[in-house]
N, C-alpha and C positions, 0 to 999 in steps of 0.2 A: 338711878334717879327716875322718878315717875314723870310721865309725860303730862302736859296740861290736860285738864278735862275738856276744854274747848280750845281748838287751835285752828286758826284761819290763815291761809297762806295765799298771797297774791290774788285775792278775790276780786273779780270783775263782774259787774252786773249792770243791767240797764233795761229799758223798755223801748222796743222799736229802734229808732235811730238815735235815741237819747242814752248817753252813757251816764250812769249814776255813781257806781263805785269803780275806782280805777286802781286796783292793786292794793286791797286792804290786807294788812297783816295784824293779827290780834291773838293773844293767848291768855286764857284764864285758868288758874290752878283750881283744883277741887276745893269747894267750900268758899271760894272767893266771891266777894260782892263787888262788881265793877259797874261804873256808870259810863254810858256812851253819850257824849255831848256833841251837839252840832246845831247849826242854824237850820231854819225851816227849809225843807227841800234838799238837805245835804246828803240824804241817803240812809238816815238812821233806821227808819222803819224797813227800808229795803234790805238792809243787812240782817235785821231780825227775821224777816220773812225767808231769806236764804238759809239761815241757820235752822229755822223751824221746818223747812221743806215746802214752804208755801210759794216760793219763787225759785227758779233755776238759775244759778250763776252762769255767766258766759265763759269764765275761765277761773283757774285757781282751785283750791281744795278746802273742804271743811271736815275736820275730825272732831268727833264727840266721844269721849271716853276711850280715846286711842283708836277708834275705828273710823274709816272713811264714811262720811255721811253724804258727801257730794264732791264730785270732781268731773273731769272731762268725760268720763265713761260710766259714772255711778251716780245714782240718785235714790237714796234710801227713802221709802215713804215716811211721811211725817209721824205716823203712829208708831213707827219702829225706831225713832231716834232718841227716845228717852228725854224728850223736851216738852215742857208745858209753857204756854204763852198767855199773858194777860194783855188783851188789846186795849188801845186807848178808848175805844167805844164800849169796852167790856164784853161785847158780842154775846150777851145773854140770850137764851131762848125764851121768847115771850110766853110760850104755852106751858112751860115747866115751872114748878114751884122751886123755891130755894133748895129744899131737901132733894128734889128730883134732879136738879143740876149736879149735885155732888154725887148722888147715887149712880148717875149715868156714867161717870168717869172713874170712880173709885174702884180699885181691885177688890176691896171689901165694902160692898154697898151698905152694910150695917154700920160703917164708921161715919156715915153722913152727918148724923146729929153731933158727933164729937167734933168734926171739923167746923160745923156751924157754931158750936159752942166756943171753939178756940178763937174764932174771929168775931165773937160776940154778937151773933145774930140768930142764935138758936130759937128765941121766941118767935122769929119771923119765918120759921121753916116752911110753913104752909102757904106763904105769900108768893105771888107771881112777881117778876121783875118790875112790871108797871106799878106795883103797889109798894115798891121800895124807894127810899130816897137815894140821891147820888152816892152818898157815903156808904149806905147799905149795899148798893149795887157793887161798889168797889170791893167791899169785904166779901161778897158772894163770889165775885170773879177770882179773887185771891184764894178763897177756900176751894173752889173748883180746880184751880191750877195745882195747888199744893196736894190735894187729895189724890191726884193721879199717881203719885209716887215717883214722878220724873226727877232726875238728878240735876237737870239744867232748867232753870226758870228764866224766861224772857219776859220783860215787862216794858210795854211801850207807853211812856208818859202816864204812869198809873195814877198820878196825883193831879193831873192837869185840869180836870173838870171839877175839882173840889175847891171850896172856899178856904182861905188861909188857915183858920183855926182847925178845921177838920183835916186839912192836908198835913199840918204839923203833928196832929195826933196820930195819923196813919203812918207818918215817917217812922216814928218810934216803934210802932207795933210791927211794921213791915220788917224792920231790922231784926226784931226779936223772933218773928215767925220763920224767917229765912235761917237764922242761926239755930233755932230749935230743930228745923228740918235737916240741917247740915248739908244743904245743897249749894250748888254754884248758881249765881244770879248775874244777869246782865240787864241793867236798867237804863232804858233810853230816857233822856230828859233834855230840856233846853235850859233848865234852871240850875246854875252852879250851886245854889244853896241846897238843892235836893241831892246833888252829887256829894257834897261834903257830909250831909246827914246820913245818906244811905249807903255810901260806898267806901271801900278802903283804897280802891284805885279808880282812876278815870282815864278815859281815852277820848281824844278830841278829834272829830271828823272835820277836815278842812276841804272845801271845794276848790277844784282847779278847773282848767279848761277841758281836761279829759275825764273829769269826774272827781270823786272825793277819795282822800286817803287819810290815814291816821296822822295827824300833825304833831301830836304830843301825847305822852302817857306818863302817869305818875300819881302820887297822892293828890286828891282834889285840892286840898288847902295849899299845897306847894305850887300847883299849877296856877292857882289864883294869885298867889303872892309873887311868883316869878314866871309869867307866861313866856315861853320860848319863841318870841316873834310876834309880829303885828297880827298875822292871820289868826293865830290861836287866841290872842288877847281879845280880838273882836268877837270871836265865837263865845268867849266867856263873859261878854258884856262889859269889858274894860275899855276905858278911853286911852288912846295912845297919845302920849305927850311927846315933846321933843327929847326929853331925857329919861323919862320913866313912865311906867304904866300906873294909871290911877284907877282905883276901883270906882265904877259908876254905880248909880242907884239901883240898877237891875241886878247887880252882883251881891 
């Protein structure tokens, strides 16, 4: 039996005296699309940063592709983890054109125009980020991440800064691009509708006094229909009634 492509065991992380993650366990199979849901400040971005190697966990272990990426004695540099990340801000370099962004990270620099064509911004290859719309910047950030050839893609609220029609369009395209690349993806979101549209599984981070843990895992639609407890229901934007959970307007 093959081991998960991403496996996180009893992961603890924090900043200074503040505990953020308190023993997170998570596993993603190769090619899986998973959503990570949680309220603001629950530790979603911290977990992504630990996986990417941008933050050091206090305890626990992270395995990527069956190899230890981080534990009590090991911290593999980010560039050697086989991970690509799309930040919420997109983190584009203001002095590089769209084509140069992709050329900088791609193993085959000559493939830059093909990646830009795939995400439908090839005519904008010579423009700087400041000359692109929000949607075009999102597409460029995705092209840059996919072009690295990484087998694990981390996305931190990739649709949050987009208006609803554009976000809906990109949801469909993002699923297709990830599927065509055949990679594993972990998508952070606070929107249950994004989890249903983008992911086959969802994991819900629930905050406690000592930090956040995974409170529930399963198909997104199933978790919305039958949230296992009040804390998970609140994270999913559901109202807790006396006898049943009712879907609120935000869900």
